[in-house]
N, C-alpha and C positions, 0 to 999 in steps of 0.2 A: 504494500500500500504506500502510495506516495504522500508526502507531506504537502505537496503543492496543491493549490485549489484547482479543481477540475473546471475547465471552461466548457460551457454547454451553449450550443447555437441552435436556433430554430431553422426551418427550411429556407427562410429568406436571408439567413446569415447574421441575424441580430443575436447578440449575446444575451443569454438568459441567466438570471440570478436565481439559483435554487433557494427555496425557503425551508428553513429548519425550525418550525415553531415549537415553543415550549408548550406543554410539558413533554412533548413527544421526543424532543432532542435536548441534550445538555451540551452547551457550548463550553469547550475547554481550549483556550488559546484560539488557534485557527482551525480546530477540528470540532465536529459535531458527533456526539455519541448518542445512538438511539437508546431511549429509555423505555418507551412504550411501543408495543407492536405485537406481531404474531410470530410464533415459531413456525418452521417449515411444515411440521406435521399439522398444525392448525390451519395454515393456508391451504394445504392439500385437501384437508377435510372440507373446508369451505368451498373450494373449487369443485370438489367431487360432488357435493350436494347441489351445485348450481350449474356452472358452465359445462363441466365435463359430462355431467349426466344429460344435459340438454343436447350436447353434441353427439350423444350416443356412445361415448367412450366407456362410460360406466352405466350399469343398470340401476334405475331408481328403486329404492326400497318401497315397501308398501306405505310407510308413513309419508315419504316424499311424494309418491303418486297421489295420496289423499290430499296433501297440501297443494299440489299442483292443480288438482281438480277444483278445490275450494277457491284458489286464487284466480282461476279463470272464469268463475261464475260472475254474472252481472250483479252489480250492487242492488241490494234490496231497497225498494222505495221507502222513504221515511214517512211515517204517518203525519198528516198535516195537523198543525196545532190550530185549534179553533179559538177565535177571540173570546175572551171572557167579558161578559157584561154584568154589571151590578144592577140589580133591580131595587128601586126605592119603593118602600111601602108607604102609602099615604094614610 
């Protein structure tokens, strides 16, 4: 790992400044140390349940299939609230 700052450019050639926001990174001198994040196993499990399953690389579990069916249902209409009127007695 180099101690030099990495230069990053967008497709048009403009230099980009990476952001290392607290509390996810701790700045020590000219380095940023990741504090919060996911381990490789957690990232793989997350991708397995989402993108990799959708792409057909992994088979969805019964629970994932149920969640998928529920998430693709149209939203249920909300009951309309009726206006409340107060009646005065004379």
